[in-house]
C-alpha positions, -999 to +999 in steps of 0.1 A: +478+467+730+481+465+768+461+494+785+455+509+816+421+514+816+402+495+841+373+475+828+336+485+837+325+477+872+301+452+863+301+427+833+274+440+813+273+411+786+283+385+810+306+366+780+332+354+803+311+334+826+290+319+799+319+311+772+334+290+804+298+271+803+299+268+765+334+254+765+325+229+791+298+217+775+317+212+742+349+198+759+323+174+774+306+165+742+272+172+762+245+183+741+240+221+741+204+233+756+192+268+740+175+283+768+181+321+768+207+333+796+194+366+811+203+391+840+180+410+860+187+448+855+160+461+878+131+450+896+102+464+917+091+488+887+056+495+882+045+493+846+076+498+830+067+505+793+093+517+767+131+514+767+158+532+749+192+522+750+221+549+749+250+533+742+280+559+739+270+568+778+259+529+786+222+544+801+189+528+796+160+549+795+124+538+804+087+549+810+069+541+843+032+542+834+015+544+867+038+569+886+042+587+852+081+587+855+109+590+826+139+573+843+175+566+836+192+536+846+234+534+848+244+504+834+280+511+843+272+507+880+269+472+894+235+481+916+224+498+884+209+533+900+181+549+888+178+587+881+142+599+877+143+623+850+105+637+859+078+626+868+037+632+868+030+625+834-003+612+827+002+575+816+038+579+796+039+549+770+066+554+745+100+575+746+124+582+719+156+603+725+172+631+710+207+631+728+222+659+707+199+684+723+196+668+757+159+660+751+133+632+752+098+630+735+073+610+752+038+601+741+013+600+770-016+576+768-044+591+795-046+626+777-036+620+744-005+642+744+030+642+731+059+658+754+092+673+753+114+664+783+146+683+791+172+653+802+192+676+824+165+697+842+130+672+838+110+700+826+079+693+806+065+709+774+035+697+757+041+693+719+007+684+708-024+669+722-060+659+710-049+621+705-069+594+718-041+570+729-007+575+711+015+545+715+048+537+703+068+567+692+100+571+667+118+600+655+134+607+623+175+611+618+172+646+620+150+645+651+125+672+634+093+649+635+080+621+648+056+592+639+034+576+662+003+553+662-029+554+676-044+527+695-080+539+694-082+559+667-063+536+641-043+564+628-003+563+617+006+601+625+033+622+615+042+650+641+061+683+640+082+685+671+083+722+669+047+733+660+031+698+671+011+701+637+000+665+632-008+651+601-025+613+595-004+592+571-027+562+571-058+556+587-076+522+593-055+506+615-068+480+641-052+485+675-021+493+664+004+496+692+041+493+678+061+515+652+095+514+635+106+535+604+131+531+579+159+552+580+150+569+545+113+574+558+101+554+528+084+529+548+069+522+582+063+489+600+032+488+622+023+463+646-020+461+651-033+438+674-066+433+652-078+409+648-057+397+630-027+405+652-001+414+624+027+434+612+023+456+581+045+477+561+031+511+549+044+534+525+048+567+539+052+589+506+020+571+493+000+565+525-009+530+512-006+496+524+022+477+508+020+442+524+010+422+554+045+412+568+033+388+590+006+376+609+016+344+625+011+357+659-006+337+691-008+368+711-011+405+703+019+420+694+034+449+711+062+472+704+088+470+675+126+475+678+152+472+648+173+441+652+200+452+633+213+488+620+209+477+584+169+475+593+167+443+580+146+425+606+124+435+637+120+424+671+086+422+685+072+418+716+040+393+721+021+399+753-001+366+762-002+338+786+031+320+797+028+299+769+019+321+744+040+354+749+074+356+733+101+382+718+101+372+681+125+382+655+109+390+622+135+387+589+120+414+566+135+398+535+116+364+539+085+377+565+092+351+584+091+351+621+113+331+649+114+333+687+142+347+701+131+348+738+104+321+744+077+326+772+095+301+797+122+325+798+098+358+806+087+363+838+060+390+828+045+405+801+071+415+778+062+452+764+096+473+749+126+457+736+161+479+729+195+464+714+231+468+717+250+471+681+236+444+660+213+427+684+231+409+713+225+415+740+187+424+739+169+446+770+135+439+775+112+456+798+080+436+813+056+434+842+076+451+873+116+446+859+139+449+829+160+420+817+190+418+797+190+384+775+224+372+758+209+357+725+245+352+705+259+318+714+299+318+718+306+278+716+340+275+696+374+275+713+394+288+681+367+303+659+333+313+675+308+325+652+306+342+620+278+370+626+253+353+647+261+324+632+280+302+658+304+282+645+294+252+653+263+257+632+285+259+602+284+226+580+316+212+567+313+229+535+308+261+547+274+268+548+254+285+577+226+258+593+211+269+628+180+247+615+190+217+619+223+220+641+208+243+664+169+241+666+156+266+689+182+294+684+169+326+679+189+333+643+171+306+620+189+297+588+192+268+569+220+257+542+228+294+534+260+306+518+275+338+527+288+373+514+288+408+517+310+418+545+309+392+573+323+398+611+343+369+622+350+361+659+375+341+677+383+330+712+411+354+726+407+341+760+416+306+748+447+324+726+463+335+755+457+309+777+465+278+753+492+296+741+517+312+766+536+344+750+507+350+720+510+385+714+499+387+678+472+367+657+470+363+619+438+350+601+448+328+572+421+323+539+425+293+517+410+290+486+420+261+462+457+258+467+462+295+474+466+305+511+468+344+519+468+360+555+445+388+555+449+424+559+419+448+566+411+474+591+376+479+609+363+499+640+351+485+671+340+503+702+363+504+736+352+511+769+371+545+784+366+546+821+381+575+820+351+595+808+325+562+810+320+561+775+324+538+745+351+553+720+359+543+686+389+519+684+406+509+649+415+472+645+447+470+618+475+452+615+503+462+640+530+439+625+544+430+589+508+441+572+489+413+587+496+405+624+473+419+644+478+426+684+459+404+704+439+434+729+450+427+762+451+449+792+479+460+814+472+426+833+478+406+804+446+394+800+416+400+777+388+416+791+355+413+768+336+434+791+354+462+776+347+456+737+319+462+719+314+438+699+336+412+720+358+385+708+358+402+668+391+393+649+382+398+613+362+421+593+362+404+560+347+418+527+339+386+509+343+384+472+349+355+449+327+328+450+334+293+461+345+276+488+371+293+514+387+283+547+403+300+572+429+294+601+444+312+633+482+319+634+497+328+666+531+350+673+552+358+700+567+394+707+592+393+679+566+383+654+578+344+652+552+317+645+544+299+679+532+260+678+497+250+683+483+226+709+472+194+692+440+197+705+439+233+693+452+229+660+427+200+654+396+226+657+411+255+637+396+254+609+365+278+594+349+266+563+326+295+544+311+290+513+307+324+497+280+336+468+278+372+461+261+363+427+223+382+423+192+362+412+172+364+383+138+378+385+113+384+357+073+382+348+081+369+316+045+368+305+011+370+317-013+350+299-054+351+298-074+319+290-099+329+267-134+312+259-118+291+230-093+275+259-066+290+239-045+319+255-040+352+250-006+371+259-012+401+277+015+429+275+025+453+301-002+484+303-028+462+283-068+470+292-082+432+293-119+433+282-119+395+272-145+384+297-124+349+305-114+358+342-086+332+342-048+341+342-014+323+346+018+336+342+053+323+332+077+334+357+117+337+361+128+332+398+162+315+392+196+314+406+225+297+389+242+285+416+216+267+430+212+287+463+174+303+458+153+309+493+122+318+478+101+336+456+066+351+458+039+366+434+019+389+448-012+410+430-018+446+443-049+466+432-077+490+445-074+504+480-045+487+494-062+456+485-034+428+479-031+389+473-006+362+472-011+342+442+019+320+437+050+315+460+075+286+466+106+281+489+138+259+498+119+245+524+098+226+499+130+214+481+156+211+506+191+203+488+218+180+497+257+185+500+278+195+488+257+223+472+222+219+492+206+234+454+176+248+445+179+266+412+138+277+413+120+283+383+132+296+344+105+308+323+081+284+339+043+285+338+025+289+371-010+284+377-018+272+342-041+245+360-056+265+386-055+300+373-057+333+391-090+355+389-097+390+395-123+402+421-131+433+404-124+456+374-091+475+386-056+482+377-037+456+387-002+454+397+022+419+400+050+420+422+077+391+419+099+391+450+129+367+446+155+362+478+187+340+477+200+323+505+233+343+511+234+359+545+263+379+558+260+366+592+230+388+602+204+387+575+195+379+539+214+405+514+208+392+480+172+397+463+159+416+433+121+424+424+101+427+389+064+442+384+040+443+356+007+462+356-025+456+338-061+469+336-092+447+337-126+459+326-149+433+324-187+436+322-193+407+349-171+422+375-182+454+398-159+482+401-132+479+431-140+498+462 
């Protein structure tokens, strides 16, 4: 796979230097410290706010509030030169790119407008105005309309990018700043500074509140960005004092928040974030500058990581555990099996240095007494310096149907800078449940196997526990206590008139394999009213090896001794959300929902507002 293309002028990911540092710690046995490595991309900026990454061209766009600029940084050049696209806008807050048509759309806070800017000429066209304080802006997939939130008016709007027609989708937000919209445009996630500061989920079709995702903020939440292409997590900027400011990662399957970049690593107030690919590295705009943070820990001399999970954070039984093995790491999971399609990363640099003559590699999977070489195809991005763009590159067996060429350049070395994602050695579509292990074999130019050094061979094992089975979820019964202290079964769609305002439930939130993560039972009613009425999680029932088992509950009564009571007469829907601990290395991938609806009409209760 030797190639004459030269590597980019600057090491954008700093992976080689980071890798050497991690390997030094690994070999010396020193405990790892998880401060987040960062690089200053640009300093001396005046009010940088929103940032957007153009991955194909390796450009970073940003707004500069005080001079009213939209600018572009060339990340290919080590000097990171800046081109001013346009200037004179009245307090530009957020920009969104339509690269297919060579345009940017920008919200301006001081004149309450939305502008279209031609990237080639900088020509400005006002699309709409009459907003009080528009903040973050996102475009739909077809780039026909955009969504924005208004900090002062508390509205979420959809704006037609051709006509400028505005439609209020949701009203009553409290100081909203950030917004992220799912690809199917079913839901929007909005950060509002409150009080309370929180991220909420809004149904864009119905214009209703679905839930409060999280309110565990110590400082006001600001802009949002998707943490991965599957849209399973969000990055959010938290602005406050140095001890309170953070960049946090919110997992949408569990509604949990973990710190990705702590305030100690943020020299200024954070505003916008932009990710490359699956979320590492992360670009952050902040007071006076833009920085790049390398979140992924690459510490293995053979196997480096599975997705976001470093190989050193995988237990001997094959479970991901960054909570106990890597406290403070940005991606926090505990005793999680793997499933779905997983990306395995390996140390090409060490292969070449440790085994002279290595040209090919193979990944061997073992389950029970059966070992099989993997033969899969996947697409990565490779830097092409002739056009200064990333181009798709297909990784496929080059010899004997399962031997892959080690991707070296004309100098015989592996250049991590050229690849996104770097060190990606296998894309494995996991299938059969159970314990699997992986080894690397190396081969010379003829395809003959090469012996591994003793130290290398001793570390050549990656255990992965696989579980691709969905959990069970069911609201088996809704029961009401009656005046005679007996109970009455309430069927779906019943109108309940018995005035005893005490209810409990029989629930199934169960996993046969013992890998349940959590369940949540929520009551929804009236005008966007909701209440979490019962929940439990693996954190309260930590398992022990080898299975780290928590089954959950099966047709079990909950709230019988402390019943739930309705607050008003209304139609009520009860939602049960059940999640397993199975991850693909980036997010939880297995869950089920169940819901039942009834109507409560008691003479003792008032009608809901």
